[in-house]
C-alpha beads as a LAMMPS data file, in Angstrom:
LAMMPS data file: protein, C-alpha beads

148 atoms
147 bonds

1 atom types
1 bond types

-500.0 500.0 xlo xhi
-500.0 500.0 ylo yhi
-500.0 500.0 zlo zhi

Masses

1 110.0

Atoms # bond

1 1 1 0.066 -0.143 0.059
2 1 1 2.522 2.447 1.149
3 1 1 4.456 1.464 -2.517
4 1 1 1.359 2.769 -4.393
5 1 1 1.331 6.148 -2.195
6 1 1 4.612 6.941 -3.379
7 1 1 3.931 5.609 -6.751
8 1 1 0.753 8.222 -7.035
9 1 1 3.017 10.660 -5.403
10 1 1 5.637 10.321 -8.142
11 1 1 2.925 10.834 -10.546
12 1 1 1.417 13.946 -9.162
13 1 1 4.867 15.554 -8.807
14 1 1 6.315 14.409 -12.330
15 1 1 2.475 15.919 -13.417
16 1 1 2.312 19.172 -11.332
17 1 1 6.662 19.734 -12.608
18 1 1 5.823 18.727 -16.015
19 1 1 3.048 21.211 -16.313
20 1 1 4.950 24.128 -14.811
21 1 1 8.266 23.690 -17.184
22 1 1 6.423 23.225 -20.241
23 1 1 3.855 26.527 -19.486
24 1 1 4.954 28.958 -21.848
25 1 1 6.420 32.611 -21.013
26 1 1 4.052 35.652 -22.396
27 1 1 4.625 38.981 -22.696
28 1 1 2.706 42.009 -23.296
29 1 1 2.378 44.539 -25.906
30 1 1 1.666 48.435 -25.192
31 1 1 1.103 50.639 -28.642
32 1 1 0.594 54.540 -28.183
33 1 1 -0.432 56.682 -31.010
34 1 1 -0.413 60.564 -30.574
35 1 1 -1.349 63.427 -33.302
36 1 1 -4.246 61.892 -34.157
37 1 1 -6.081 64.586 -36.452
38 1 1 -9.263 64.595 -34.767
39 1 1 -11.315 62.457 -32.232
40 1 1 -13.825 61.033 -35.107
41 1 1 -13.933 56.958 -34.931
42 1 1 -11.595 54.580 -33.201
43 1 1 -7.993 53.425 -34.006
44 1 1 -7.509 49.926 -35.043
45 1 1 -4.312 48.297 -33.937
46 1 1 -3.702 45.056 -35.847
47 1 1 -1.186 42.982 -35.050
48 1 1 1.082 40.141 -37.536
49 1 1 2.914 37.215 -36.621
50 1 1 3.615 36.160 -39.900
51 1 1 5.547 36.779 -42.928
52 1 1 3.778 37.772 -45.800
53 1 1 0.286 39.162 -43.757
54 1 1 1.182 43.031 -44.375
55 1 1 0.158 44.194 -46.566
56 1 1 -3.611 43.417 -45.414
57 1 1 -5.505 46.272 -46.314
58 1 1 -8.783 44.269 -45.628
59 1 1 -7.559 42.779 -42.052
60 1 1 -8.291 39.066 -43.062
61 1 1 -4.746 38.080 -41.821
62 1 1 -3.994 39.743 -38.664
63 1 1 -3.062 37.562 -35.300
64 1 1 -4.867 39.555 -33.357
65 1 1 -7.028 42.802 -33.763
66 1 1 -8.073 45.625 -31.127
67 1 1 -10.158 49.124 -31.947
68 1 1 -9.969 51.580 -28.948
69 1 1 -11.100 55.126 -28.197
70 1 1 -9.727 58.628 -29.071
71 1 1 -9.143 60.755 -26.191
72 1 1 -7.181 63.931 -26.457
73 1 1 -5.816 63.164 -29.798
74 1 1 -4.153 59.800 -28.346
75 1 1 -4.961 56.371 -27.864
76 1 1 -3.524 53.171 -26.472
77 1 1 -3.817 49.671 -26.461
78 1 1 -2.108 46.813 -24.790
79 1 1 -1.617 42.825 -26.336
80 1 1 -1.834 40.708 -23.487
81 1 1 -0.232 37.232 -23.278
82 1 1 1.805 36.811 -26.567
83 1 1 4.667 33.829 -26.612
84 1 1 8.017 35.270 -27.626
85 1 1 8.223 35.708 -31.358
86 1 1 8.072 38.117 -34.390
87 1 1 5.186 40.723 -34.463
88 1 1 4.245 43.833 -36.729
89 1 1 1.742 46.362 -36.369
90 1 1 -0.599 47.887 -38.501
91 1 1 -2.796 50.918 -37.293
92 1 1 -5.363 52.675 -38.722
93 1 1 -7.388 56.101 -37.735
94 1 1 -10.940 54.602 -38.496
95 1 1 -12.495 57.865 -39.128
96 1 1 -16.111 57.162 -39.904
97 1 1 -15.701 53.718 -38.128
98 1 1 -16.632 50.789 -40.654
99 1 1 -13.493 48.796 -39.905
100 1 1 -12.228 49.705 -43.218
101 1 1 -9.306 51.400 -45.142
102 1 1 -11.113 54.361 -46.503
103 1 1 -8.923 55.438 -50.310
104 1 1 -8.420 57.835 -52.391
105 1 1 -7.174 57.343 -56.093
106 1 1 -3.310 55.882 -54.409
107 1 1 -3.353 56.447 -50.625
108 1 1 -5.469 56.129 -47.934
109 1 1 -7.700 59.228 -46.659
110 1 1 -7.343 58.301 -42.791
111 1 1 -4.591 58.040 -41.055
112 1 1 -2.285 54.827 -40.886
113 1 1 0.921 53.428 -38.745
114 1 1 2.979 50.519 -38.957
115 1 1 5.531 49.995 -36.559
116 1 1 9.290 50.742 -37.467
117 1 1 7.690 53.587 -39.961
118 1 1 7.576 57.157 -39.793
119 1 1 6.553 57.676 -43.625
120 1 1 5.390 55.334 -46.200
121 1 1 5.404 55.995 -50.039
122 1 1 5.697 54.760 -53.265
123 1 1 9.225 53.840 -52.507
124 1 1 8.519 52.650 -49.155
125 1 1 6.012 50.512 -48.950
126 1 1 4.774 48.215 -45.628
127 1 1 6.039 45.030 -45.161
128 1 1 5.725 42.476 -42.438
129 1 1 9.946 42.464 -42.919
130 1 1 10.326 46.139 -42.341
131 1 1 7.571 46.429 -39.896
132 1 1 8.842 43.293 -37.842
133 1 1 10.346 43.287 -34.121
134 1 1 11.330 40.543 -32.007
135 1 1 9.448 40.729 -28.543
136 1 1 10.647 39.206 -25.581
137 1 1 9.523 41.577 -22.956
138 1 1 6.870 43.505 -21.857
139 1 1 7.538 46.232 -24.198
140 1 1 6.015 49.184 -25.525
141 1 1 6.049 51.104 -28.571
142 1 1 5.361 54.437 -30.368
143 1 1 3.719 54.864 -33.473
144 1 1 3.509 57.553 -35.857
145 1 1 0.128 57.855 -37.217
146 1 1 0.573 59.392 -41.014
147 1 1 -1.981 61.107 -43.442
148 1 1 -1.443 61.615 -46.723

Bonds

1 1 1 2
2 1 2 3
3 1 3 4
4 1 4 5
5 1 5 6
6 1 6 7
7 1 7 8
8 1 8 9
9 1 9 10
10 1 10 11
11 1 11 12
12 1 12 13
13 1 13 14
14 1 14 15
15 1 15 16
16 1 16 17
17 1 17 18
18 1 18 19
19 1 19 20
20 1 20 21
21 1 21 22
22 1 22 23
23 1 23 24
24 1 24 25
25 1 25 26
26 1 26 27
27 1 27 28
28 1 28 29
29 1 29 30
30 1 30 31
31 1 31 32
32 1 32 33
33 1 33 34
34 1 34 35
35 1 35 36
36 1 36 37
37 1 37 38
38 1 38 39
39 1 39 40
40 1 40 41
41 1 41 42
42 1 42 43
43 1 43 44
44 1 44 45
45 1 45 46
46 1 46 47
47 1 47 48
48 1 48 49
49 1 49 50
50 1 50 51
51 1 51 52
52 1 52 53
53 1 53 54
54 1 54 55
55 1 55 56
56 1 56 57
57 1 57 58
58 1 58 59
59 1 59 60
60 1 60 61
61 1 61 62
62 1 62 63
63 1 63 64
64 1 64 65
65 1 65 66
66 1 66 67
67 1 67 68
68 1 68 69
69 1 69 70
70 1 70 71
71 1 71 72
72 1 72 73
73 1 73 74
74 1 74 75
75 1 75 76
76 1 76 77
77 1 77 78
78 1 78 79
79 1 79 80
80 1 80 81
81 1 81 82
82 1 82 83
83 1 83 84
84 1 84 85
85 1 85 86
86 1 86 87
87 1 87 88
88 1 88 89
89 1 89 90
90 1 90 91
91 1 91 92
92 1 92 93
93 1 93 94
94 1 94 95
95 1 95 96
96 1 96 97
97 1 97 98
98 1 98 99
99 1 99 100
100 1 100 101
101 1 101 102
102 1 102 103
103 1 103 104
104 1 104 105
105 1 105 106
106 1 106 107
107 1 107 108
108 1 108 109
109 1 109 110
110 1 110 111
111 1 111 112
112 1 112 113
113 1 113 114
114 1 114 115
115 1 115 116
116 1 116 117
117 1 117 118
118 1 118 119
119 1 119 120
120 1 120 121
121 1 121 122
122 1 122 123
123 1 123 124
124 1 124 125
125 1 125 126
126 1 126 127
127 1 127 128
128 1 128 129
129 1 129 130
130 1 130 131
131 1 131 132
132 1 132 133
133 1 133 134
134 1 134 135
135 1 135 136
136 1 136 137
137 1 137 138
138 1 138 139
139 1 139 140
140 1 140 141
141 1 141 142
142 1 142 143
143 1 143 144
144 1 144 145
145 1 145 146
146 1 146 147
147 1 147 148
């Protein structure tokens, strides 16, 4: 009987140890945007974690997507429980709150922004490779809103 108790205790200890050591460490990513041209609509924060997902005009390839209100020309969001890895961020000042980029002839009419970008043009197009960064701890990044 004592052998059974010892064996049971050993199995429980191994299960608990395995559960504890297999837990993947996760991090938070806070994204801040300032200098929004007005307080209309929301800011849509799209997070990507795979090569080839940007550009994504219809937001079909996102890893996570959150929308936040605008206060005093600013907006901020925090993505929680992200595993270590490569990520890229695309933001949209969705002034008409339809979840889509309102476009002119070539460029968006609403503000957009990407991690690692301060301007966008025909010779400086966003891609996952250019916009990506490594997340290895809790981080905060600021993204510049670009209006065309």
